[in-house]
Backbone as CSV, one residue per row, in Angstrom:
resi,resn,N_x,N_y,N_z,CA_x,CA_y,CA_z,C_x,C_y,C_z
1,MET,37.899,66.887,-81.159,38.065,65.744,-82.039,38.598,66.255,-83.378
2,SER,39.536,65.547,-83.921,40.108,65.895,-85.215,39.065,65.720,-86.312
3,ILE,39.106,66.608,-87.284,38.161,66.508,-88.387,38.382,65.230,-89.205
4,ALA,39.524,64.590,-89.051,39.800,63.349,-89.775,38.847,62.228,-89.368
5,PHE,38.232,62.361,-88.204,37.340,61.311,-87.713,35.867,61.642,-87.940
6,VAL,35.590,62.680,-88.662,34.220,63.106,-88.905,33.884,62.852,-90.370
7,ARG,32.698,62.316,-90.618,32.291,62.009,-91.997,31.738,63.235,-92.730
8,GLU,31.462,64.290,-92.017,30.908,65.479,-92.650,32.024,66.359,-93.168
9,LYS,31.719,67.089,-94.237,32.656,68.105,-94.696,32.554,69.277,-93.747
10,GLU,33.602,70.049,-93.673,33.594,71.221,-92.816,32.477,72.167,-93.257
11,GLY,31.667,72.589,-92.309,30.615,73.532,-92.625,29.264,72.891,-92.901
12,GLY,29.135,71.605,-92.735,27.821,70.996,-92.930,27.923,69.599,-93.495
13,GLU,26.760,69.041,-93.733,26.695,67.665,-94.218,27.133,67.580,-95.672
14,ALA,27.721,66.461,-96.023,28.127,66.222,-97.401,27.230,65.141,-97.991
15,PHE,26.539,65.470,-99.050,25.688,64.488,-99.717,26.229,64.247,-101.114
16,GLU,26.498,63.022,-101.416,26.940,62.619,-102.742,25.698,62.174,-103.504
17,ASP,25.862,61.955,-104.791,24.779,61.343,-105.542,24.514,59.963,-104.970
18,LEU,23.262,59.618,-104.874,22.912,58.277,-104.411,23.216,57.280,-105.525
19,PRO,23.528,56.040,-105.161,23.752,55.043,-106.210,22.471,54.842,-107.012
20,ASP,22.651,54.554,-108.291,21.493,54.342,-109.153,20.664,53.158,-108.685
21,ARG,19.352,53.269,-108.894,18.469,52.132,-108.648,18.773,51.090,-109.711
22,PRO,18.789,49.810,-109.338,19.109,48.791,-110.336,18.051,48.729,-111.442
23,ILE,18.526,48.568,-112.661,17.655,48.440,-113.829,17.622,46.967,-114.211
24,SER,16.440,46.446,-114.385,16.273,45.044,-114.746,16.920,44.750,-116.101
25,PRO,17.512,43.573,-116.243,18.073,43.195,-117.538,16.999,42.724,-118.534
26,HIS,15.772,42.541,-118.058,14.686,42.060,-118.909,14.122,43.194,-119.763
27,THR,13.517,42.826,-120.881,12.857,43.806,-121.742,11.798,44.532,-120.923
28,ASN,11.715,45.831,-121.119,10.797,46.664,-120.339,9.425,46.733,-121.003
29,PHE,8.723,45.580,-121.031,7.358,45.559,-121.551,6.445,46.283,-120.577
30,VAL,5.508,47.060,-121.114,4.539,47.774,-120.285,3.156,47.694,-120.911
31,THR,2.151,47.705,-120.068,0.774,47.825,-120.529,0.501,49.320,-120.751
32,PRO,-0.591,49.680,-121.399,-0.916,51.107,-121.514,-0.983,51.794,-120.144
33,ALA,-1.557,51.121,-119.148,-1.621,51.700,-117.799,-0.230,51.839,-117.202
34,GLY,0.638,50.880,-117.474,2.006,50.935,-116.965,2.789,52.082,-117.573
35,LEU,2.609,52.311,-118.865,3.279,53.432,-119.529,2.797,54.755,-118.940
36,GLU,1.505,54.853,-118.726,0.945,56.066,-118.119,1.511,56.273,-116.712
37,GLN,1.649,55.206,-115.963,2.204,55.278,-114.608,3.643,55.811,-114.648
38,ILE,4.440,55.329,-115.578,5.828,55.788,-115.702,5.859,57.263,-116.096
39,GLU,5.037,57.647,-117.059,4.999,59.049,-117.500,4.599,59.969,-116.351
40,LYS,3.638,59.558,-115.552,3.208,60.376,-114.404,4.319,60.488,-113.369
41,GLU,5.056,59.414,-113.157,6.141,59.448,-112.171,7.261,60.376,-112.635
42,VAL,7.596,60.357,-113.913,8.611,61.271,-114.441,8.140,62.712,-114.268
43,ALA,6.904,63.002,-114.615,6.362,64.359,-114.483,6.344,64.798,-113.013
44,ARG,5.952,63.896,-112.116,5.913,64.233,-110.690,7.308,64.563,-110.169
45,LEU,8.287,63.752,-110.559,9.657,63.977,-110.094,10.247,65.250,-110.691
46,GLN,9.930,65.558,-111.963,10.405,66.797,-112.569,9.829,68.012,-111.833
47,ALA,8.545,67.935,-111.471,7.916,69.027,-110.725,8.541,69.157,-109.337
48,GLU,8.800,68.033,-108.693,9.424,68.058,-107.367,10.835,68.633,-107.458
49,GLN,11.567,68.245,-108.488,12.936,68.728,-108.669,12.953,70.250,-108.869
50,ALA,11.976,70.773,-109.595,11.900,72.214,-109.863,11.670,73.027,-108.592
51,LYS,11.069,72.416,-107.584,10.764,73.120,-106.331,11.904,73.068,-105.316
52,LEU,12.905,72.240,-105.557,13.984,72.064,-104.591,14.931,73.259,-104.599
53,THR,15.485,73.529,-103.442,16.476,74.600,-103.318,17.857,73.964,-103.132
54,PRO,18.913,74.733,-103.323,20.260,74.181,-103.132,20.493,73.621,-101.723
55,ASP,19.713,74.075,-100.762,19.860,73.573,-99.394,19.244,72.189,-99.203
56,ASP,18.401,71.752,-100.127,17.720,70.455,-100.024,18.595,69.344,-100.603
57,LYS,19.791,69.189,-100.065,20.756,68.262,-100.660,20.291,66.807,-100.634
58,ALA,19.739,66.368,-99.531,19.285,64.962,-99.445,18.122,64.721,-100.397
59,ASP,17.168,65.651,-100.420,16.024,65.505,-101.328,16.466,65.600,-102.784
60,THR,17.401,66.486,-103.063,17.908,66.619,-104.432,18.561,65.318,-104.887
61,ALA,19.353,64.721,-104.021,20.018,63.454,-104.372,18.987,62.357,-104.636
62,ARG,17.957,62.279,-103.789,16.925,61.255,-103.953,16.123,61.469,-105.225
63,VAL,15.676,62.687,-105.445,14.858,62.988,-106.621,15.665,62.795,-107.905
64,THR,16.907,63.222,-107.899,17.760,63.064,-109.077,17.958,61.593,-109.408
65,ARG,18.228,60.789,-108.389,18.391,59.354,-108.592,17.113,58.737,-109.155
66,ASP,15.971,59.040,-108.530,14.702,58.465,-108.975,14.329,58.938,-110.370
67,LEU,14.635,60.191,-110.690,14.342,60.714,-112.023,15.206,60.014,-113.074
68,ARG,16.458,59.728,-112.755,17.308,58.965,-113.684,16.691,57.598,-113.955
69,TYR,16.231,56.929,-112.893,15.635,55.600,-113.041,14.400,55.650,-113.934
70,TRP,13.441,56.517,-113.586,12.168,56.546,-114.307,12.324,57.071,-115.736
71,THR,13.260,57.978,-115.965,13.516,58.462,-117.322,14.092,57.333,-118.178
72,THR,14.974,56.550,-117.594,15.525,55.390,-118.300,14.423,54.392,-118.613
73,ARG,13.562,54.121,-117.625,12.473,53.158,-117.842,11.495,53.659,-118.903
74,LEU,11.251,54.960,-118.927,10.379,55.532,-119.953,11.019,55.379,-121.336
75,GLY,12.306,55.614,-121.412,13.012,55.516,-122.683,13.110,54.102,-123.238
76,THR,13.037,53.114,-122.349,13.158,51.720,-122.797,11.814,50.990,-122.825
77,ALA,10.748,51.671,-122.442,9.426,51.031,-122.380,8.983,50.558,-123.762
78,GLN,8.495,49.324,-123.803,7.935,48.761,-125.031,6.469,48.448,-124.765
79,LEU,5.613,49.270,-125.318,4.178,49.150,-125.095,3.631,47.886,-125.742
80,VAL,2.883,47.120,-124.969,2.215,45.924,-125.474,0.719,46.174,-125.364
81,GLU,0.088,46.322,-126.511,-1.361,46.519,-126.539,-2.040,45.188,-126.238
82,ALA,-3.328,45.195,-126.089,-4.088,43.976,-125.810,-3.824,42.925,-126.883
83,VAL,-3.590,41.709,-126.434,-3.321,40.591,-127.331,-4.451,39.590,-127.165
84,GLU,-5.022,39.173,-128.267,-6.090,38.177,-128.214,-5.477,36.783,-128.312
85,GLY,-6.202,35.808,-127.845,-5.733,34.434,-127.963,-6.237,33.588,-126.810
86,ASP,-6.039,32.291,-126.958,-6.525,31.345,-125.961,-5.447,30.919,-124.977
87,THR,-4.260,31.501,-125.090,-3.174,31.125,-124.183,-2.780,32.315,-123.317
88,VAL,-2.083,32.017,-122.244,-1.617,33.060,-121.320,-0.490,33.842,-121.984
89,HIS,-0.540,35.160,-121.884,0.477,36.034,-122.449,0.554,37.306,-121.613
90,PHE,1.516,38.155,-121.951,1.644,39.446,-121.288,0.313,40.185,-121.413
91,GLY,-0.179,40.688,-120.316,-1.441,41.417,-120.311,-2.652,40.573,-119.949
92,SER,-2.489,39.251,-119.916,-3.621,38.373,-119.563,-3.994,38.531,-118.098
93,THR,-5.276,38.314,-117.831,-5.753,38.145,-116.460,-6.077,36.663,-116.332
94,VAL,-5.454,36.028,-115.385,-5.507,34.571,-115.287,-6.009,34.153,-113.905
95,THR,-6.889,33.147,-113.902,-7.316,32.526,-112.646,-6.721,31.127,-112.610
96,VAL,-6.054,30.821,-111.512,-5.449,29.501,-111.338,-5.977,28.882,-110.048
97,GLN,-5.852,27.582,-109.991,-6.213,26.851,-108.769,-4.971,26.097,-108.314
98,ARG,-4.636,26.275,-107.048,-3.464,25.633,-106.477,-3.826,24.251,-105.944
99,GLU,-2.811,23.493,-105.565,-3.018,22.139,-105.038,-3.955,22.118,-103.836
100,ASP,-3.921,23.188,-103.028,-4.763,23.240,-101.827,-6.166,23.768,-102.138
101,ASP,-6.540,23.804,-103.413,-7.821,24.278,-103.927,-8.021,25.790,-103.823
102,ALA,-7.002,26.512,-103.373,-7.103,27.971,-103.330,-7.050,28.512,-104.750
103,ARG,-7.900,29.502,-105.028,-7.915,30.146,-106.336,-7.262,31.514,-106.221
104,GLN,-6.596,31.876,-107.293,-5.934,33.180,-107.336,-6.110,33.754,-108.733
105,THR,-6.483,35.019,-108.801,-6.614,35.710,-110.075,-5.609,36.852,-110.086
106,PHE,-4.880,36.976,-111.171,-3.887,38.039,-111.277,-3.741,38.473,-112.720
107,HIS,-3.206,39.663,-112.879,-2.971,40.290,-114.181,-1.465,40.267,-114.416
108,ILE,-1.015,39.828,-115.591,0.412,39.775,-115.902,0.816,41.096,-116.563
109,VAL,1.744,41.806,-115.915,2.113,43.161,-116.323,3.635,43.330,-116.337
110,GLY,4.080,44.544,-116.611,5.501,44.878,-116.592,6.050,44.918,-115.169
111,GLU,7.348,44.885,-115.070,7.994,44.818,-113.760,7.680,46.018,-112.871
112,ASP,7.680,47.220,-113.437,7.455,48.414,-112.620,6.012,48.580,-112.178
113,GLU,5.086,47.940,-112.860,3.675,48.090,-112.503,3.138,46.922,-111.683
114,ALA,3.967,45.909,-111.476,3.524,44.736,-110.715,3.304,45.093,-109.251
115,ASP,2.199,44.585,-108.710,1.869,44.775,-107.299,1.029,43.582,-106.864
116,PRO,1.691,42.514,-106.396,0.961,41.299,-106.023,-0.181,41.534,-105.037
117,ALA,-0.025,42.491,-104.135,-1.084,42.776,-103.165,-2.339,43.295,-103.849
118,LYS,-2.174,43.866,-105.043,-3.316,44.391,-105.798,-3.680,43.498,-106.975
119,GLY,-3.086,42.304,-107.028,-3.490,41.338,-108.044,-2.746,41.403,-109.357
120,SER,-1.550,41.975,-109.370,-0.770,41.976,-110.599,0.631,41.445,-110.325
121,ILE,1.143,40.655,-111.272,2.493,40.118,-111.127,3.283,40.424,-112.394
122,ALA,4.593,40.526,-112.231,5.469,40.813,-113.358,5.551,39.611,-114.290
123,TYR,5.697,39.890,-115.553,5.770,38.821,-116.552,6.995,37.935,-116.348
124,VAL,7.978,38.398,-115.578,9.178,37.601,-115.319,9.087,36.823,-114.005
125,ALA,7.981,36.955,-113.281,7.789,36.207,-112.035,7.699,34.715,-112.361
126,PRO,8.158,33.850,-111.467,8.134,32.406,-111.750,6.770,31.874,-112.178
127,LEU,5.702,32.294,-111.512,4.365,31.822,-111.885,4.002,32.280,-113.298
128,ALA,4.226,33.555,-113.593,3.899,34.082,-114.920,4.706,33.370,-116.002
129,ARG,5.964,33.132,-115.748,6.808,32.442,-116.732,6.336,31.007,-116.958
130,ALA,5.918,30.360,-115.874,5.500,28.960,-115.979,4.212,28.788,-116.779
131,ILE,3.313,29.756,-116.709,2.020,29.597,-117.375,1.933,30.296,-118.726
132,THR,2.909,31.130,-119.066,2.889,31.815,-120.362,2.901,30.784,-121.485
133,GLY,1.984,30.954,-122.409,1.858,30.032,-123.535,0.952,28.848,-123.264
134,LYS,0.483,28.706,-122.048,-0.396,27.593,-121.670,-1.848,28.019,-121.808
135,GLY,-2.753,27.026,-121.805,-4.177,27.291,-121.956,-4.985,26.785,-120.777
136,VAL,-6.285,27.041,-120.829,-7.201,26.588,-119.777,-7.101,25.071,-119.654
137,GLY,-7.020,24.593,-118.416,-6.912,23.167,-118.144,-5.476,22.680,-118.018
138,ASP,-4.517,23.464,-118.501,-3.110,23.059,-118.368,-2.681,23.142,-116.908
139,VAL,-1.822,22.206,-116.530,-1.281,22.163,-115.173,0.228,22.338,-115.286
140,VAL,0.756,23.249,-114.482,2.202,23.486,-114.460,2.701,23.384,-113.024
141,GLU,4.000,23.169,-112.893,4.595,23.122,-111.562,5.369,24.412,-111.328
142,VAL,5.089,25.036,-110.188,5.757,26.271,-109.804,6.203,26.123,-108.349
143,ASN,7.488,26.267,-108.130,8.036,26.145,-106.774,7.596,24.859,-106.087
144,GLY,7.584,23.774,-106.832,7.258,22.468,-106.259,5.783,22.201,-106.056
145,GLN,4.918,23.094,-106.523,3.477,22.901,-106.380,2.802,22.983,-107.747
146,GLU,1.776,22.170,-107.926,1.035,22.212,-109.187,-0.010,23.317,-109.157
147,VAL,-0.186,23.933,-110.324,-1.152,25.016,-110.510,-1.902,24.720,-111.796
148,GLU,-3.239,24.765,-111.729,-4.060,24.534,-112.911,-4.662,25.866,-113.376
149,ILE,-4.610,26.100,-114.668,-5.187,27.314,-115.240,-6.679,27.096,-115.430
150,LEU,-7.487,27.930,-114.776,-8.937,27.810,-114.863,-9.575,28.765,-115.862
151,GLU,-9.004,29.983,-115.976,-9.605,30.999,-116.847,-8.537,31.968,-117.332
152,ILE,-8.684,32.404,-118.576,-7.777,33.391,-119.166,-8.632,34.476,-119.813
153,LYS,-8.362,35.710,-119.470,-9.018,36.848,-120.099,-7.937,37.697,-120.780
154,ALA,-8.209,38.092,-122.018,-7.267,38.934,-122.745,-7.141,40.265,-122.014
155,GLY,-5.974,40.829,-122.088,-5.731,42.080,-121.372,-5.695,43.235,-122.214
């Protein structure tokens, strides 16, 4: 077979830099825990990068890409300390009741630290945006369903 039909360079696999991970256009607000998480990820990736050999082309491409992402996120992070108040804001832990009487409690955090399965959502998520600035007893509509705010705890 002619080498013109092979995607590999002669003598082995060819790995290019991986495309950058997309960076959100939103302000990179972070909680203290979120900032710590980003710092740990940068340190972990730097340590991993130091252990790589020139033969680890795929791993080098992945680690380099991820390190670019997390270094950028660290550089743009805007720390939001605990904010007091009676309304929902970044860092709040909020309990809501849905139309079907189901209750949900979640913490409003930065995009990189959000994990809905663990009870945290990004401040740019539709639910978080809909309830930001609202107080206990307020009802908002999210995705065609009403949600009532039952409790707000400062974060």
